[in-house]
BAVEX-329391 format. One record per residue (C-alpha): residue number from 1; residue in three letters; x negated, y, z negated. Coordinates in nm, 2 decimals. Example, Ala and Ser with C-alpha at 12.3 -4.5 7.8 and 13.67 -1.06 7.14 Angstrom:
BEGIN
seq / type / X / Y / Z
1 / ALA / -1.23 / -0.45 / -0.78
2 / SER / -1.37 / -0.11 / -0.71
***
This chain:
BEGIN
seq / type / X / Y / Z
1 / MET / -1.76 / 0.08 / 2.03
2 / ASN / -2.01 / 0.16 / 2.30
3 / ARG / -2.10 / -0.20 / 2.34
4 / VAL / -2.05 / -0.38 / 2.66
5 / ILE / -1.94 / -0.75 / 2.65
6 / ALA / -1.93 / -0.98 / 2.94
7 / LEU / -1.63 / -1.25 / 2.92
8 / ILE / -1.70 / -1.55 / 3.14
9 / VAL / -1.39 / -1.75 / 3.23
10 / ALA / -1.51 / -2.12 / 3.25
11 / ALA / -1.18 / -2.31 / 3.16
12 / GLY / -1.06 / -2.43 / 3.50
13 / LYS / -1.06 / -2.79 / 3.62
14 / GLY / -1.22 / -2.70 / 3.95
15 / GLU / -1.06 / -3.00 / 4.13
16 / ARG / -1.10 / -2.88 / 4.48
17 / ALA / -1.48 / -2.88 / 4.45
18 / GLY / -1.47 / -3.26 / 4.43
19 / SER / -1.71 / -3.49 / 4.25
20 / GLY / -1.48 / -3.54 / 3.94
21 / VAL / -1.68 / -3.28 / 3.74
22 / PRO / -1.55 / -2.92 / 3.70
23 / LYS / -1.74 / -2.70 / 3.93
24 / GLN / -1.86 / -2.48 / 3.65
25 / PHE / -2.05 / -2.77 / 3.51
26 / ARG / -2.20 / -2.90 / 3.84
27 / LYS / -2.57 / -2.83 / 3.91
28 / LEU / -2.65 / -2.56 / 4.16
29 / ALA / -3.01 / -2.48 / 4.25
30 / GLY / -3.13 / -2.68 / 3.94
31 / LYS / -2.88 / -2.52 / 3.69
32 / THR / -2.52 / -2.56 / 3.60
33 / VAL / -2.30 / -2.30 / 3.77
34 / VAL / -2.18 / -2.14 / 3.44
35 / ALA / -2.55 / -2.11 / 3.33
36 / HIS / -2.63 / -1.91 / 3.65
37 / ALA / -2.35 / -1.68 / 3.58
38 / TYR / -2.44 / -1.64 / 3.22
39 / ASP / -2.81 / -1.58 / 3.30
40 / ARG / -2.73 / -1.29 / 3.55
41 / LEU / -2.49 / -1.12 / 3.31
42 / ALA / -2.70 / -1.15 / 3.00
43 / ALA / -3.02 / -1.04 / 3.19
44 / HIS / -2.86 / -0.68 / 3.26
45 / PRO / -2.98 / -0.43 / 3.02
46 / ALA / -2.65 / -0.26 / 2.97
47 / ILE / -2.48 / -0.60 / 2.85
48 / ASP / -2.49 / -0.65 / 2.48
49 / GLY / -2.34 / -1.01 / 2.45
50 / VAL / -2.17 / -1.28 / 2.63
51 / LEU / -1.86 / -1.47 / 2.53
52 / VAL / -1.74 / -1.79 / 2.73
53 / VAL / -1.39 / -1.94 / 2.75
54 / GLY / -1.36 / -2.31 / 2.79
55 / ASP / -1.41 / -2.64 / 2.64
56 / GLU / -1.68 / -2.60 / 2.39
57 / GLU / -1.86 / -2.94 / 2.40
58 / PRO / -1.94 / -2.93 / 2.79
59 / LEU / -2.01 / -2.56 / 2.77
60 / ARG / -2.27 / -2.63 / 2.49
61 / ALA / -2.42 / -2.89 / 2.71
62 / ALA / -2.42 / -2.68 / 3.02
63 / LEU / -2.56 / -2.36 / 2.84
64 / GLY / -2.80 / -2.52 / 2.62
65 / ASP / -2.95 / -2.28 / 2.35
66 / ARG / -2.85 / -1.97 / 2.52
67 / PRO / -2.70 / -1.72 / 2.27
68 / LEU / -2.33 / -1.67 / 2.27
69 / LEU / -2.09 / -1.43 / 2.09
70 / GLY / -1.88 / -1.74 / 2.07
71 / ILE / -1.67 / -1.98 / 2.27
72 / ALA / -1.29 / -1.94 / 2.29
73 / PRO / -1.07 / -2.23 / 2.39
74 / GLY / -0.91 / -2.21 / 2.73
75 / GLY / -0.54 / -2.18 / 2.80
76 / ALA / -0.32 / -2.34 / 3.06
77 / THR / -0.36 / -2.06 / 3.30
78 / ARG / -0.63 / -1.81 / 3.38
79 / ARG / -0.43 / -1.53 / 3.23
80 / LEU / -0.40 / -1.72 / 2.91
81 / SER / -0.76 / -1.82 / 2.90
82 / VAL / -0.86 / -1.44 / 2.95
83 / GLY / -0.63 / -1.35 / 2.67
84 / ALA / -0.79 / -1.60 / 2.44
85 / GLY / -1.13 / -1.44 / 2.52
86 / LEU / -1.02 / -1.09 / 2.46
87 / ASP / -0.86 / -1.20 / 2.14
88 / ALA / -1.18 / -1.34 / 2.04
89 / ILE / -1.37 / -1.03 / 2.12
90 / GLU / -1.12 / -0.83 / 1.91
91 / ALA / -1.17 / -1.06 / 1.62
92 / LEU / -1.54 / -0.99 / 1.64
93 / GLY / -1.47 / -0.61 / 1.60
94 / GLY / -1.38 / -0.53 / 1.96
95 / THR / -1.59 / -0.34 / 2.20
96 / GLY / -1.59 / -0.04 / 2.43
97 / ILE / -1.62 / -0.22 / 2.77
98 / VAL / -1.56 / -0.57 / 2.89
99 / LEU / -1.66 / -0.73 / 3.19
100 / ILE / -1.43 / -1.03 / 3.30
101 / HIS / -1.61 / -1.28 / 3.52
102 / ASP / -1.52 / -1.61 / 3.69
103 / ALA / -1.78 / -1.88 / 3.62
104 / ALA / -1.73 / -2.00 / 3.98
105 / ARG / -1.91 / -1.68 / 4.10
106 / PRO / -2.26 / -1.77 / 3.98
107 / PHE / -2.47 / -1.51 / 4.13
108 / VAL / -2.41 / -1.16 / 3.99
109 / PRO / -2.62 / -0.89 / 4.14
110 / PRO / -2.74 / -0.64 / 3.89
111 / ALA / -2.64 / -0.35 / 4.13
112 / VAL / -2.27 / -0.45 / 4.12
113 / ILE / -2.27 / -0.43 / 3.74
114 / ASP / -2.45 / -0.08 / 3.76
115 / ARG / -2.15 / 0.03 / 4.01
116 / LEU / -1.90 / -0.11 / 3.78
117 / LEU / -2.02 / 0.06 / 3.46
118 / ALA / -2.06 / 0.40 / 3.64
119 / ALA / -1.70 / 0.38 / 3.77
120 / LEU / -1.57 / 0.34 / 3.42
121 / GLU / -1.70 / 0.68 / 3.33
122 / THR / -1.39 / 0.81 / 3.50
123 / SER / -1.16 / 0.54 / 3.54
124 / PRO / -1.01 / 0.27 / 3.30
125 / GLY / -1.08 / -0.02 / 3.54
126 / ALA / -1.31 / -0.11 / 3.83
127 / VAL / -1.34 / -0.40 / 4.06
128 / PRO / -1.59 / -0.50 / 4.32
129 / ALA / -1.45 / -0.56 / 4.67
130 / LEU / -1.56 / -0.64 / 5.02
131 / PRO / -1.40 / -0.54 / 5.35
132 / VAL / -1.21 / -0.81 / 5.54
133 / ALA / -1.40 / -0.90 / 5.86
134 / ASP / -1.19 / -1.18 / 6.02
135 / THR / -0.86 / -1.14 / 6.21
136 / LEU / -0.57 / -1.21 / 5.95
137 / ALA / -0.23 / -1.32 / 6.08
138 / GLN / 0.09 / -1.46 / 5.93
139 / HIS / 0.13 / -1.85 / 5.96
140 / GLY / 0.39 / -2.11 / 5.98
141 / ALA / 0.42 / -2.38 / 6.21
142 / LEU / 0.29 / -2.14 / 6.47
143 / LEU / 0.05 / -1.84 / 6.47
144 / GLY / 0.23 / -1.53 / 6.35
145 / ASP / 0.18 / -1.17 / 6.38
146 / VAL / -0.16 / -1.02 / 6.31
147 / VAL / -0.19 / -0.82 / 5.97
148 / ASP / -0.39 / -0.50 / 5.98
149 / ARG / -0.71 / -0.58 / 5.80
150 / ASP / -0.82 / -0.23 / 5.78
151 / ALA / -0.58 / -0.18 / 5.48
152 / LEU / -0.70 / -0.49 / 5.30
153 / VAL / -1.01 / -0.58 / 5.08
154 / ARG / -1.13 / -0.90 / 4.91
155 / VAL / -1.15 / -0.85 / 4.54
156 / GLN / -1.41 / -1.01 / 4.33
157 / THR / -1.54 / -1.04 / 3.98
158 / PRO / -1.68 / -0.94 / 3.74
159 / GLN / -1.39 / -0.69 / 3.68
160 / ALA / -1.47 / -0.40 / 3.44
161 / PHE / -1.24 / -0.24 / 3.20
162 / ARG / -1.22 / -0.02 / 2.89
163 / PHE / -1.15 / -0.28 / 2.63
164 / ASP / -0.84 / -0.13 / 2.48
165 / ASP / -0.67 / -0.06 / 2.81
166 / ILE / -0.71 / -0.42 / 2.93
167 / MET / -0.58 / -0.56 / 2.59
168 / THR / -0.27 / -0.33 / 2.63
169 / SER / -0.23 / -0.47 / 3.00
170 / HIS / -0.24 / -0.82 / 2.87
171 / ARG / 0.00 / -0.78 / 2.59
172 / ALA / 0.24 / -0.60 / 2.83
173 / TRP / 0.24 / -0.87 / 3.09
174 / THR / 0.57 / -1.07 / 3.12
175 / ALA / 0.53 / -1.44 / 3.13
176 / ASP / 0.78 / -1.50 / 3.41
177 / ARG / 0.49 / -1.49 / 3.67
178 / GLU / 0.12 / -1.55 / 3.68
179 / PRO / -0.12 / -1.27 / 3.80
180 / THR / -0.43 / -1.36 / 4.02
181 / ASP / -0.66 / -1.13 / 3.84
182 / ASP / -0.69 / -0.89 / 3.55
183 / ALA / -0.68 / -0.59 / 3.78
184 / GLN / -0.33 / -0.68 / 3.89
185 / MET / -0.24 / -0.68 / 3.52
186 / ALA / -0.41 / -0.33 / 3.46
187 / ARG / -0.23 / -0.17 / 3.75
188 / ALA / 0.12 / -0.32 / 3.63
189 / ALA / 0.05 / -0.15 / 3.31
190 / GLY / 0.00 / 0.18 / 3.47
191 / TYR / -0.38 / 0.20 / 3.48
192 / GLU / -0.59 / 0.31 / 3.77
193 / VAL / -0.85 / 0.06 / 3.91
194 / THR / -1.14 / 0.19 / 4.10
195 / LEU / -1.30 / -0.02 / 4.40
196 / VAL / -1.67 / -0.03 / 4.42
197 / ALA / -1.87 / -0.21 / 4.67
198 / GLY / -1.90 / -0.58 / 4.61
199 / ASP / -2.15 / -0.83 / 4.74
200 / PRO / -2.18 / -1.16 / 4.95
201 / MET / -2.36 / -1.31 / 4.68
202 / LEU / -2.04 / -1.31 / 4.46
203 / GLU / -1.86 / -1.55 / 4.70
204 / LYS / -1.65 / -1.79 / 4.49
205 / ILE / -1.73 / -2.15 / 4.48
206 / THR / -1.42 / -2.35 / 4.56
207 / ARG / -1.47 / -2.65 / 4.79
208 / PRO / -1.76 / -2.90 / 4.81
209 / GLU / -1.91 / -2.74 / 5.11
210 / ASP / -1.94 / -2.42 / 4.92
211 / PHE / -2.23 / -2.57 / 4.70
212 / ALA / -2.45 / -2.60 / 5.01
213 / MET / -2.37 / -2.25 / 5.12
214 / ALA / -2.42 / -2.12 / 4.76
215 / GLU / -2.77 / -2.28 / 4.76
216 / ALA / -2.85 / -2.14 / 5.10
217 / ARG / -2.75 / -1.79 / 4.96
218 / TYR / -2.96 / -1.85 / 4.64
219 / GLY / -3.29 / -1.86 / 4.82
220 / GLN / -3.57 / -2.08 / 4.94
221 / ARG / -3.77 / -2.34 / 4.74
222 / SER / -4.12 / -2.27 / 4.68
223 / PHE / -4.36 / -2.54 / 4.58
224 / ARG / -4.62 / -2.54 / 4.29
225 / THR / -4.88 / -2.78 / 4.19
226 / GLY / -5.03 / -2.83 / 3.84
227 / THR / -5.32 / -3.04 / 3.73
228 / GLY / -5.40 / -3.21 / 3.39
229 / PHE / -5.71 / -3.39 / 3.26
230 / ASP / -5.77 / -3.58 / 2.93
231 / VAL / -6.01 / -3.81 / 2.76
232 / HIS / -5.99 / -4.04 / 2.47
233 / ARG / -6.22 / -4.27 / 2.28
234 / LEU / -6.19 / -4.65 / 2.29
235 / VAL / -6.19 / -4.80 / 1.93
236 / GLU / -6.13 / -5.12 / 1.78
237 / GLY / -5.81 / -5.17 / 1.57
238 / GLU / -5.58 / -4.95 / 1.82
239 / LYS / -5.33 / -5.08 / 2.07
240 / LEU / -5.40 / -4.96 / 2.43
241 / TRP / -5.13 / -4.77 / 2.60
242 / LEU / -5.19 / -4.64 / 2.96
243 / GLY / -4.90 / -4.48 / 3.16
244 / GLY / -4.64 / -4.58 / 2.91
245 / VAL / -4.73 / -4.95 / 2.93
246 / PRO / -4.91 / -5.16 / 2.65
247 / ILE / -5.22 / -5.32 / 2.79
248 / PRO / -5.39 / -5.62 / 2.63
249 / HIS / -5.75 / -5.52 / 2.55
250 / ALA / -6.01 / -5.56 / 2.29
251 / LYS / -5.99 / -5.20 / 2.21
252 / GLY / -5.75 / -4.90 / 2.21
253 / LEU / -5.74 / -4.55 / 2.25
254 / ALA / -5.78 / -4.32 / 1.94
255 / GLY / -5.60 / -3.98 / 1.90
256 / HIS / -5.27 / -3.83 / 1.80
257 / SER / -4.97 / -3.98 / 1.92
258 / ASP / -5.02 / -4.32 / 2.08
259 / ALA / -5.32 / -4.17 / 2.26
260 / ASP / -5.19 / -4.26 / 2.61
261 / VAL / -5.45 / -4.06 / 2.81
262 / ALA / -5.26 / -4.11 / 3.13
263 / LEU / -4.93 / -3.97 / 3.00
264 / HIS / -5.12 / -3.68 / 2.84
265 / ALA / -5.28 / -3.58 / 3.17
266 / LEU / -4.97 / -3.61 / 3.35
267 / THR / -4.78 / -3.38 / 3.08
268 / ASP / -5.04 / -3.12 / 3.12
269 / ALA / -4.99 / -3.14 / 3.50
270 / ILE / -4.62 / -3.07 / 3.48
271 / LEU / -4.66 / -2.80 / 3.22
272 / GLY / -4.92 / -2.64 / 3.44
273 / ALA / -4.70 / -2.64 / 3.75
274 / ILE / -4.45 / -2.42 / 3.56
275 / ALA / -4.71 / -2.21 / 3.38
276 / GLU / -4.58 / -2.33 / 3.03
277 / GLY / -4.92 / -2.39 / 2.86
278 / ASP / -5.06 / -2.73 / 2.78
279 / ILE / -4.97 / -3.02 / 2.56
280 / GLY / -5.14 / -2.88 / 2.26
281 / THR / -4.93 / -2.58 / 2.28
282 / HIS / -4.59 / -2.77 / 2.24
283 / PHE / -4.73 / -3.06 / 2.04
284 / PRO / -5.02 / -2.93 / 1.82
285 / PRO / -5.27 / -3.22 / 1.73
286 / GLY / -5.28 / -3.10 / 1.37
287 / ASP / -4.91 / -3.14 / 1.32
288 / PRO / -4.84 / -3.47 / 1.13
289 / GLN / -4.49 / -3.52 / 1.30
290 / TRP / -4.65 / -3.62 / 1.62
291 / ARG / -4.88 / -3.88 / 1.47
292 / GLY / -4.82 / -4.22 / 1.63
293 / VAL / -4.53 / -4.11 / 1.85
294 / PRO / -4.50 / -4.24 / 2.21
295 / SER / -4.66 / -4.02 / 2.45
296 / SER / -4.34 / -4.05 / 2.66
297 / ARG / -4.19 / -3.80 / 2.44
298 / PHE / -4.43 / -3.54 / 2.57
299 / VAL / -4.36 / -3.63 / 2.94
300 / GLU / -3.98 / -3.61 / 2.89
301 / HIS / -4.02 / -3.27 / 2.71
302 / ALA / -4.22 / -3.14 / 3.01
303 / ALA / -3.98 / -3.27 / 3.26
304 / ALA / -3.69 / -3.11 / 3.07
305 / LEU / -3.87 / -2.78 / 3.09
306 / VAL / -3.89 / -2.80 / 3.47
307 / GLU / -3.51 / -2.85 / 3.48
308 / GLN / -3.46 / -2.56 / 3.25
309 / HIS / -3.66 / -2.36 / 3.51
310 / GLY / -3.43 / -2.47 / 3.78
311 / GLY / -3.71 / -2.68 / 3.94
312 / ARG / -3.73 / -3.04 / 4.06
313 / ILE / -4.04 / -3.27 / 4.02
314 / GLU / -4.13 / -3.37 / 4.37
315 / HIS / -4.42 / -3.60 / 4.32
316 / VAL / -4.70 / -3.69 / 4.07
317 / ASP / -5.04 / -3.83 / 4.14
318 / LEU / -5.23 / -4.00 / 3.86
319 / THR / -5.59 / -4.14 / 3.84
320 / ILE / -5.71 / -4.34 / 3.56
321 / ILE / -6.09 / -4.34 / 3.52
322 / CYS / -6.24 / -4.65 / 3.32
323 / GLU / -6.47 / -4.96 / 3.36
324 / ALA / -6.22 / -5.17 / 3.18
325 / PRO / -5.94 / -5.29 / 3.17
326 / LYS / -5.86 / -5.34 / 3.53
327 / ILE / -5.56 / -5.12 / 3.62
328 / GLY / -5.45 / -5.30 / 3.92
329 / PRO / -5.24 / -5.58 / 3.75
330 / TYR / -5.04 / -5.29 / 3.56
331 / ARG / -5.01 / -5.04 / 3.84
332 / ASP / -4.66 / -5.14 / 3.93
333 / ALA / -4.54 / -5.13 / 3.57
334 / MET / -4.68 / -4.79 / 3.51
335 / ARG / -4.51 / -4.66 / 3.82
336 / ALA / -4.18 / -4.79 / 3.72
337 / ARG / -4.22 / -4.65 / 3.37
338 / ILE / -4.32 / -4.31 / 3.47
339 / ALA / -4.05 / -4.30 / 3.74
340 / GLU / -3.80 / -4.39 / 3.46
341 / LEU / -3.93 / -4.09 / 3.24
342 / LEU / -3.90 / -3.85 / 3.52
343 / ARG / -3.60 / -3.99 / 3.68
344 / LEU / -3.77 / -4.02 / 4.01
345 / ALA / -3.78 / -4.29 / 4.27
346 / PRO / -4.12 / -4.48 / 4.23
347 / GLY / -4.21 / -4.38 / 4.58
348 / ARG / -4.28 / -4.05 / 4.43
349 / ILE / -4.52 / -4.19 / 4.17
350 / SER / -4.90 / -4.25 / 4.26
351 / VAL / -5.11 / -4.44 / 4.01
352 / LYS / -5.48 / -4.51 / 4.12
353 / ALA / -5.79 / -4.62 / 3.93
354 / THR / -6.15 / -4.55 / 3.97
355 / THR / -6.47 / -4.61 / 3.78
356 / THR / -6.79 / -4.39 / 3.74
357 / GLU / -7.02 / -4.66 / 3.86
358 / ARG / -7.13 / -4.73 / 3.48
359 / LEU / -7.23 / -4.39 / 3.44
360 / GLY / -7.13 / -4.16 / 3.16
361 / PHE / -6.90 / -4.24 / 2.85
362 / THR / -6.64 / -4.41 / 3.06
363 / GLY / -6.91 / -4.60 / 3.25
364 / ARG / -7.05 / -4.72 / 2.92
365 / GLY / -6.69 / -4.83 / 2.79
366 / GLU / -6.68 / -4.57 / 2.53
367 / GLY / -6.36 / -4.40 / 2.64
368 / ILE / -6.10 / -4.36 / 2.92
369 / ALA / -6.02 / -4.04 / 3.11
370 / ALA / -5.74 / -3.95 / 3.33
371 / GLN / -5.65 / -3.67 / 3.57
372 / ALA / -5.30 / -3.60 / 3.72
373 / ALA / -5.14 / -3.37 / 3.96
374 / ALA / -4.77 / -3.27 / 3.98
375 / THR / -4.59 / -3.10 / 4.26
376 / ILE / -4.26 / -2.93 / 4.17
377 / SER / -4.02 / -2.72 / 4.37
378 / LEU / -3.85 / -2.40 / 4.23
379 / TYR / -3.59 / -2.19 / 4.38
380 / GLU / -3.72 / -1.83 / 4.42
381 / ASP / -3.47 / -1.63 / 4.22
382 / PHE / -3.29 / -1.34 / 4.42
383 / ARG / -3.33 / -0.99 / 4.30
***
């Protein structure tokens, strides 16, 4: 019962955020909003597990293979959704402390979690809060009286509670009105809730313009470049694939998969840009499951890893080195195919060809070489 469990509430429709997609499932700085919230909480050394409340299918898609204690179905209100999550934690054996967090606040600073847990040493509940800086006034058809802002704070999440106390608070709440947060329920049940310093990074995403502001808070993009190089022999009896396009030729390339030397070099370039090893690391040449498979699989895998890192492929440049066949007639088809695989505009794909003036193995027509460069952008994570 010394465990600390984070409970992420991701069951809302998020209609005010626009786009027709619930805001927790929209992409922000390369990842879904709920994935950002999960990653910040799960990375904290004091948190032992994460449980999420919401629709299972979109949550699985949004979170990928991130480990979860479970997914509890959401309710018609936030109170019912949180209650479902608490019941799910209780069914797992309970916990000592629970941090209840809204998925719409994706960036959780570790220092806020530290302050919340420290406050629970002497209090049954704790919430992060910020002072109110703007002038506040009552309103109607006309501007009303100013409200004293010195006596007000802006309450954020995650909100931390001793598990048994917040369970009692939820069960004691009458259903004739809906609370705006769990601290309100704890106070109604007679529990003291301590305020700790919040953080501007915890601003809630509510409207379409909030996404641009959140990306600005998240950080600046940095650019990285990876390179790749590959060689395959030309042999009789094989089909020739270059840049994802079949090319009529007297010989084809020998090697594992379809031996598309251009896509192999491109895969290595993308992997290099995110420091994820090389093509042999992910697709060992001795593994029979990759024999004869399209090299497009490798490119798509590398592109998916970039996305998982919160990155974006900005541009790729591919050079094919051979005496024959002539690449020019197939250049546009290659660009179109690579653009399709990377989900980029063809204008971000460069395909060139050169010879070695009949020098070396490529000059003698014994093989084809390819080199590639890939430029990606990554958000520099805040600390």
